[in-house]
N, C-alpha and C positions, 0 to 999 in steps of 0.2 A: 888557722881557720880562714876560709875564703871570704873575700869581701866582694860581693857581686854587684856589678853595675849594668843596667840596661841601656844600651846605646842604639839610637835610631839612625839608620843610614838612609839618606834620600838620594835617589838616582833615577835616570831614565832607563826603563826596562823595555826590552823588545817583546811585544805580546805575540801570541800565536798567529794572529791575523796580519802581522807585519807592522803594525802601528807601534809607535813609542809612547809609553805612558809613564808619568812621574809617579814613583812608588816610594813608600817609606817602610822599611823592614827593621824589626827589632832584633838585636843580638845581645847575648849575655857575655860579659867580660869580667874576669877576676883581676882586680887591680887594687892598688893602695889608695889612689886619689882619683878625682874626676879627670884631671889632666892626663894621668897615666892611662886611664880607661879610654879616653878619646884617642890618644896616640896609639894604643894597642889595637883598637878596632880599625883604625886607618891602615896600620901595618898588616893586619890579618885580611882585610877586605880588598885591598888594592889589587892583588893578583887575580881576583875573580871578577872585577868590574872593568869594563872598558868605558872610557869617557869620564866626564866629571861626576863627582858625588860629593855630598856634604854630610856632616854629622849634625842632625837637627835637634837631638836631645841626648843628654846623659843624666841618668838618675840612679841613685842608690836603691837597691832592692832589699827585701827582708828574707831572701832565700838563704836557708841555713845549710842546705846540702843539695848536690846534684847527683842523680843516679843515672848512669849512662847505659845505653844499649846500642852497639854499633850497627845493628840491623834495623833500628827504628828511624823514622823520618819525621816524627812529630815530638813536641815537648808538652808535657802536662804538668800543671801546678797542683800539687797535692797538699792540702791543709790538714795537718795532723794535730790532734789534741792529745798531749801527754798528760796522764793522770798521776798526780802525786798526792800523798797524804801529809797534811801539816801535822808535825809531831806534837805540837802544843795543844791544838784544838781537835785533833783527829778528824778534821774535815778534809774532804776531797777537793783538790784544786786542779784545774785543767789549764795548761798553757798551750796555746796554739802556735805551731811552727809551720813554715812554708818550705816545701821541698819541690825541686824540679825533677821530673822523671821522664826519661825517654820512652816512647812506645809507638808501635805502628798503628795502634787503635786504643780505645778506652780500656778494654780488657787486658791487653798486653801491658799497658802502663800500670794498671792495678797489679798484675802479676809481677812485674819488675819491682814495683814498690814493696810488695810483700816479701819478695826474695831478698831485697836489700835490708829489710827490717828483721829478718830471721834471727840475727845474732843479738838483737837488742833485748835487754832485760826489763825495760820499762813497759808499763801498761800504756797502750795508746788506742785511739780510735780515729778513723778517717772522718774528717769533717766534710771535705769536698774534694772532688777531682775535676779539673776543667782543662780543656785543651787551650794552649797559648798560641800566640802568633810568632813566638821566638823561632828564628831561622836556624841558629847555631849557637854553640857555647864554646868559649875559649878560656881555658885554664890559665893560671899564672905561668909565665914562661921562665922557669928556673933552670939555671945551668945550661941554657941553650937547647934544652929538650922541648920540642914543640909537641904538644899533645892536644890538638883541637879535636873535637868530636867528629866522627865521620857521618853523623846523622844528617 
């Protein structure tokens, strides 16, 4: 099971008008510890940035699953309510889970989410879908296989 950390990278970005502006961009990293998350984001980001940068924050997230789409360029947070029945009281219980879904727009993210949930047997309902500022997602690097998203 993935352990997702949101890492904020602060650096000077060249704007379209030629001016440099200090920006902070969030990235998602699968890691075991805060230290590993910081080391991984530095390793993944270094080839794409020229000049100095810093990691301004690392925080654990409650994201349970990431659904990718290589043609998408945005990430959407989908809050899903799974409906279960308590066997003792026969009462419905709803547990909310957060999933990150890639999509080129809101409808595409919804479609990608529904496609990813086709095989589930559980009853669920979408609580909310919101666009995030996350720039990219980096999976755990097992066995030397690099599998960053292309979004």
